[in-house]
C-alpha positions, 0 to 999 in steps of 0.5 A, a space after each residue: 502812983 503813976 496817977 498822982 505824979 501826972 496830977 503833980 506834973 501834968 503831962 504833955 504841952 497842956 500844963 498849968 502854972 503849978 505844974 510848970 513851976 514844980 517841973 522847973 524846981 525839979 529841973 533845976 535841981 537836976 541842972 545843978 546835980 548835972 553841973 556838977 557832975 560836968 565840973 567846974 570847968 562847964 562854966 568856968 573856963 568857957 572855952 568853945 566847948 563848955 559854951 556848947 555843953 551849957 547852951 544844949 543843957 539849957 535848951 533841951 531841959 527847957 524842953 521838959 520844963 514846957 513838955 515839949 519831950 518827955 521827962 526821962 528821954 530829956 534827963 537821960 540825953 542830958 547826963 549823956 552830954 554831961 558824961 561826954 563833956 567830962 570825958 572830952 575834959 578828960 582826954 584834954 588832959 591827956 592828949 595835946 592833940 586833942 586840947 588844941 582841937 577842942 579847946 584851942 591855942 593861946 596867941 600872942 598878940 603883940 609881943 616886943 612892941 609889935 603887933 602880931 598881925 597874922 596873930 591877929 587876923 587869924 582871931 578876928 582882932 584889930 589894933 583897937 580891940 587890942 588897944 581897949 583890953 590894953 586900956 581896960 586891964 593894964 590901965 595905959 595907953 603906953 604901949 612901952 610898959 607892955 610885955 606880951 598881949 595875948 588871945 587866951 583859948 577861951 577868947 579872952 585877951 590878956 595883958 602881962 606888963 613888963 617889969 
C-alpha cells in the first residue's frame, strides 16, 4: 500500500507535475476542511490574528504540495494552528482583555466635526485617508453630514452619517 501511495503522490522533492497536482488536490480539500473547522472569522473579520492564521496555513500547506516537508507533520501542524485559532476566538468572546489583545479596539477618528489627532496618529492615519474614506463610503465631501468616523479593529474605516 505504501508503495502505491508513493507511486501516486511521490516522495521528497523529486515530484513530477502529476504528483504535485494530486498533492495539490488533496491539500485543497484538507485546507477547505481546516477553514471550516477554524470558522468563518478566518476569512471574514480579518483581524490580525485571522490574517496570521491564513498566511501560516498557506505557507505550511504549500510545503506538502512541493514535497519540502513530510505530509503528516504538515497536516498535524496546520490542525494545531486551526484549533489554536478556534480557541483564541472562543477566548475573545469570553474575555475583554483577550479580545483587546488579539483583536484590538475600534477608535474614533472624527467626531463632532473634529478630527481626533491622537487616535489618528496611533493608527497611522492622516486626514487625507479619512477624507478619502468619507468620499468613498458616504459619497460626500461635506463633513457636516458626517457624525463619526471609526477605525475598526480589522483596519477598515467606517463612516456614520448624521440622521
